[in-house]
N, C-alpha and C positions, 0 to 999 in steps of 0.2 A: 619325267618326260612321258606324261600321260599320253601315248600315242596308240590310237586304235589300229585295226588290223591292216587297213588299206593305207596308202600313200597320204601323208597329212598335207593340209594347208596349202592347197593349191601351190604348195610348195612354195618356191620363191615368188611365184607371181602374185598369189591372192594376199600373202602376208605382207609382201613389200607393198601393195597396194594400200594396205592398212597403215602403214608407215607414211606413205605419200598423202597419205592424206591430212486431173491427177489421180498416181496410180493407187488403187486399193487393192491388196491381194490377201484376202482373208481365207478363212476356211469354212467350209460348210454352207455354201450357198444353197438357195432353194433347188429342189429338183426341177429338170428342164425337159423339154421336148424338142428343143431347137436343134438344128444341125450345127455342131460346133465348128464345122470346117467351113461354114458360111459366114462366120462372123467377121466383123469389120473392126480392125484395132483403130483406137483413137490416140494418135501419136500427139504429144504434147511437149513442151520444154520440161527437163528433167528437174525434180526437186532435189534436194540434198539427200544423201543416203541416210536412211534410217539407222538407229543404233544397231539393230540386227544385222545391218549389211556393213557395218563398221564405221558409221558417222562420217563427219566431215562436211565439205562444202559442196555444193551443187556443182557438176562438171563444167569446167571452162570451155569456151568455145574452141574448135577445131582450129589448127593453123590458118585456114583458108577463111576463117570467119564463121564457117557453118556451126549450128547448134547441135548438140546431142539431143536426141528425142526419145521419150519413154511412153511405154503403153502397158496395158494388163490384158493377157490372153486368159479367156475362160477354158478351163480344162475339168475333166471329170476328177472328182476326189478318188474315186475308185474306178479305175479302169475295167475291172470286172463288172460294173454296173455303170456303164457310159451315160445312162439316162438319170443317174442319181444326182445327189449334190455336186456341186462344183467348187473350185477354188481358182484364185487368180496367179497366174505365172507373170511375174514382173519382167519386162524386156526393155532393152536399150539398143539404139542404133545409131550408125552415122551413115547418112546417105553416100552413095557412090559419087566420087568427085570427077570421074572422067565423062567421056561422051556417052550419053545414054544408049546410042546405038551399040556400044560394046559392052554395055552391062551384062553380066552373067547371072546375077541373081543376088541372094543374101548368102553371106558367109557367117555361118553360127559358131561361136566360140564357147567352149568350156574350158575354165582355168584350172579346175581339179579341185582338190580336197580329198573327199568330197565335203561340201560345205561352204565352198567358197562362193561369194557373191559376184557374178558376171557383171551386174549392173553397176557395182562400185569398181570393178577391176578393168573393165574395157577402157574407160576413159583415161585411167592412169597410165595406160600402156598403148594408147591409141597411136602415138607416133611409131612405135615400133612396127605396126603393121599398116602404115601409110600408103606402102607400095601396092597392097592388096586392095585398098579402097579405090584404085583407078578402076576396077571392074566389078566390085561388089559393094553392096550395102554391108557394113560391119555390124554384126548383131551379137548380142550376149544376153544373158537371162539368170535370173536366181532360180536354180532348179528347186522343185518342190521340197519343202522342208527348210529351205534356205532363205534368209533375209525376208524380203516382202512376200515371198510365194509361200504362204501359210508355213511361216517359219517356226520350227520346233523351238519351244521353250522349256528349260529344265530349271535350273538354280538360277537365283538373282547373283547380281554382282558380288555382294558380300560373300555369299556361299561359294561363288566361284573362286575367290580369293583364297578361301581356305582349301578348297578342292586342289588347286594348283600349288598349293605350299605342302601338300601331304607328302609323306615319305613314299616315293614310288619303287623303292627297292627294300621291302621289309626284311630284316635281319633274323627274327624271331617270331614265335607265336604271337605275341602281343601286337607287334608291327603288322603282321599278316592281318589279323583280326581288323585293326584299324583301317587298312586299306580296303578290305572287304566291306567294312561298314561304309566307308566314304562312296565306294561304288555303288552299292545298295541304295545309299540315300540319293545319289545322283540320278540313278535309273528310275527310282520311284518318283521323283521330281518331274521327270520326262513324261511318265505315264499320267501324273496328276494334272499337269499342264497342257498335255498335247495328244492325249489318248486316241482322240479320232484321226490324228494324222499318222502316227506312228506306223500303223500297217500298210501306209500308202506312199512310202518314200524310197521304195526298191529302185534300184538302176534301170530295171524294165520299165518302171512307170515314167522315170524321166525320159527314157528313149521314146516311149510312145507320145509323151508331151513334144518332144522334138519332132516328130512326124506329123503332128497336128500342126505345130508352128510352121513347118516347111510349107504345108497347104496354105495356110492362112496368109504366108508371106508371098504367095503366088509362084512357088518354083516346083517344077516337075520332079526335081531330084534334090537330095541334101548335099550342099556344100558346107563342109564342117572342118574346124580346127580344135582339136581335142589335146590338151596337156595334162599330163599326169594322170591322175583319176577320169580325167576327160578322154583318155584313150580307151579306159574301160568302157565307158559310156558309148564311146563311138563305137566300139567293138560290138557291145550288145545291140545297138541299133542296127549295124550291119548284118547281124544274125537275124534280127526280126525282119528286117525290111531290105534284103539284100539288093532287090531290083530298084530301090529308090535311092541308092548310094549314088551320088554325082562325082565330086572330087573330095577326098578326105585325107587329112593330115593327122598322124598320130605323133606326138612329141613328148619325151619323157615317159617311157611307155610301161604300164603296169603289165607284169606277167600274169596272163589270165588262167594259167594252168595251175597257179598255187592255192592252196588254202590260206586262211587268215595266219596260221602258225608259220608256214613256209614263207610268207610275205614279211612277217615280223622278223623272221631269222635273215632273211634276204636283205632287209633294211639294216640290220645290224652290220652285216658284212659290208653293206654300201657305205653307211656313216663311218665305219672305221676306215675304209679304203679313202674317203673324203679328208678324214682327220690326219692319216698318212700323208696324204698329198699336201695338205696345209703345212703340216709340219716339216716335211722335206723342202717345200717351198720357201718357208721361213728361215730355216737354217742354211740354205744354199746361196742365199743372197750375199752381196759383197760385204754389206754392212752387218753387224752383229744382230741376232735374233733375240729380241728382249725377253722371250719367254722360254729360252733353251738353248743349250749349246749345240746339241744334235737332235735329229728328228726323235730318236729314243728318248733323250732328255725332256723334250717337249711334252711328250705323251705321258712319261713319268710323272712329270710335275702336275698335270692336268689330272692324273688318277690320283695324286696325293691330295690335291685341292678337293677333289670331289668326296674323298674319304673323310677329310677333316669337316667338311660342310655337313656330312651326315650326322655328325655329333654336335658341331658348334657353328651354327650360321652366322654369317657376317651381314654388316648393314647393307641394305639394297636401296629400294626407294621408299622412304619413309611413310608410313610406320612399318613396312613390310621388309622382312630379311631375306638375304639371299640363302637359300636352302639348297641341297644336294639336288632336289629335282629341278629348281628353277635355273641353277647353273647348268645342269645338263641340257635342258631345253634351250637355253641361250646358245650353247655351243652348237647345238645341232641346228638352229636357226641359221647362225652364221656359215654354216657348210652348204647351204642351199645355194649359195653363188660366191663365185670368187670375188665378187666385188665386195663382199661382206667379210673377207679374210681380214682386212685391216682392223675392223671393229672387234674381230675375235682376239687379236692381238692386243689391243687396247684393253678390252674387258679382263682378259687374263692378267695383264700387267697390274691392272687396278686392283683384282680379287686378291693376288698375292701380296697386296699391301693392306688388305682388309677393306676395300671398297668394292661393293658388288653392284653399282649402279648400272654399268654397261651391259654386264650379263643379264641383269634382270630386265633392262630396255629390250634385249634382243628376246628373252624369254616371252615377255609381254607380246611383243610383236607376233610370236609362234601362236599364241593363246587368243589374239584377237582383242587384246585390252588396250583401250586408248589413255591418254594421259590424264583424263578425268576419272579414271577408275571403271568405266563402262566397257562392257563386253560386247562384242558381236555375238551372233548365235553360231559361228563357225564349229565351235566344240560339239554344242548340242546337236547340230546337224550332221557332223562328221560321224559321231557316235550313232546316231539315229539311222543314218544311211547304211553304214558298215554293218551294224548289228541286224538290220532288216535283210541285208544281202547275204551275209555269211552264216552259213548253218552251224559250224562247229561252235560249242560251248566248253570252256576249259575249266577245270577245276584247279584248286591251289596245289593239290597233289601232282597233277600233271605238270604246272608250272615248275615245281620243285625237281621233278624229274628232268626237265628239259634244261635246266639252268646251266649245267656244265657245257651243253652244246652252244647255248647263247654266249657264254663268257668266252668260249673258244673263239667265237666269231667277232667278238668285240669286248675288250676288257673295259672300255668306257661305257658303251651303249648297251651290252648284251643284257645286263640285268633289268634295265628300264623296259626294254623292248618285250623281254619275256613275261614281265609283269603286266604289261599292257594287254596281254591276251585275255585277262579276266574282265576286261570292259564289258563284255556282252554276256558274262555268266548269268546274271539275273536279269537280263533284258525282258520286257513283257511281250515283245512279239518274236516269233520264231523266225530264224534266219531262212532263206530261201534255197541256198544251194552251197556245195563245198567251194566252188569257185564258178565264174561266169561262163557262159557258153557264147563264144564269139565266132563260131564257124560260120562263113558266109558265102557258100557257093552260089555263083551266079553274080556276085558283085563286081563292079568294075575295079581296077587296081587302087589300092589304097597305100599311101606312102607312110612309112613307119620309121622314124628317126630315133635312134639311140644314141645316148652319150655315154663314153666310156668311163668317165669320173663321176657319174651321176650317184648321188648318195641316197636318194629317196626310192626311185624306181631303177635299180641296178641294171646295167646295160644289157645283161642276158635276157631281160624280159622282152627286148625288141625281136630277138630272133624266135622267142616262145609265141609272141603275137603273130608274127608272120607265119609260123607254121599252123597255129591255131585257126587263122582266117582261112586257110585253105590253099591248094594249089592255084597259082595264077592271080591271087587277090593281094596278099601283102608284099610290098616292095621294100627292102630295108636299105636304109641309108645310115651310115655311121659317122658320128663326130667324135673325134679324138680331143675330148676337152673336159673341162671342170664344170661343176654345179649341175642344178637340176634344169634339164631341158637344154636344148641346142638353139633353136630359132632366136630365143631372147639373148643368147650369148654375143649376138651380132656378127658371129662368124659369116663372112661373106660367102663362102663356099655354100654353107648350109643355106642361107637365105635365098641365094641365086637359085639352087635347086628347088626349094619348096615354092618360091615365087613363080619359076618356070611352070611347075606342075600345075599349080592353082590357077594361074592367069592364062596359060596357053595350053595346058593339057598335056606338057612335055613330061612324062614319066622317066625319071633317071634311070640308069643301068642298075639292076639290083646289085647290091654289095659295093655301091659307090662310097667312097671314105672321104670325108673332109678332115682337115686337121689345122 
């Protein structure tokens, strides 16, 4: 499970979009003297997503027949040199469907990762946000380094196949050296292919892009919906531009007070909790659970499967085999949403009989690999943004020292998440800080939604975000549910509270609980 330090894969949102599944946004345009806030966007029908965005078909018309529109926004490559070279930021929107006189503005979405393509994700989930379209243009974008927005390129598809098959839990010095070599090769490929971009993909850069976007879209304030890593991006925006926040929702909340090590350890606990919940759910049903007699039996059998795969992979999707790393990745992917639990059961049943296809499909989904063997750039972008943001660099010796703590947090995921800490060790760009600053004195209230069963951004992060935003800013809403995020669970209580806040400015009472 090569999982970098911050929550991965837009979680269920971006990676599910990969399953469901003219603007030019290159890097390094000429230096310019124009006022970028005065640029006019040229909105056109959207093309099919690029390979870097996950591929697939052009977005289908909206239910009312309206078309999705795409454009490219010009932004500085280096915000420290705003008159220097520029890049293109790829945008997508659905115009507001309601009465123009009631339109509030543009509601900008970031679905997480970091590294998820908003241009490919928003259309896949447009119906989930249909109620918000009554008063907003729904807008999303590929953040810098992602998809068509000067997307970071590292290894090619063949190399990525090998990268994701590597042993992510080395047992001896030889295996540790192999993992280090794989990591060095990947990082060197990123530097070779994207050297000009890598220093300029920090979350602070993306936040400044959003403020430019706000101005170009014609809004006095930012209206925002951030999910998973999108909550960190929203918090950084609120810190940099507190007076420009309009209404903002943070769902599936990153703990902004943690180092990358603490985040990885928190994820180990979060995924273990989700696995416990899955096992309890499966064995408590009236019919027999096909993967174990008790919750403990389910988890013991999973642990045994992974132990066996470490030495002897089984057939996956030809010609690839299901390795321990791929199986763990697939199990983790299925825990992002309760809707995927049935696929986890199916995948485990098959794996126990020597067939690894379903777990490998789930692993491919996590990694942004389509059925043609082509990868999106979600992994390259994810690692690039994390390593540019996160200052700590961890040695093999440090990981070995921390392994007992990670194993105590999760017998299934602990080793993988501990070793993921070396992803940035040989990164060519220094990290910015131990953790993001999201303090936002003077901001209007921001709605912070935490899910008690969230595997990737554990529930405790919501309270930490509220506290870090500052007194009178963060307003916490709790959802007692499963999966990554709350609004996308279709829980009526959560959706009613979020919709009332975004559409009518009604801030729920702090501490409201939905179940």
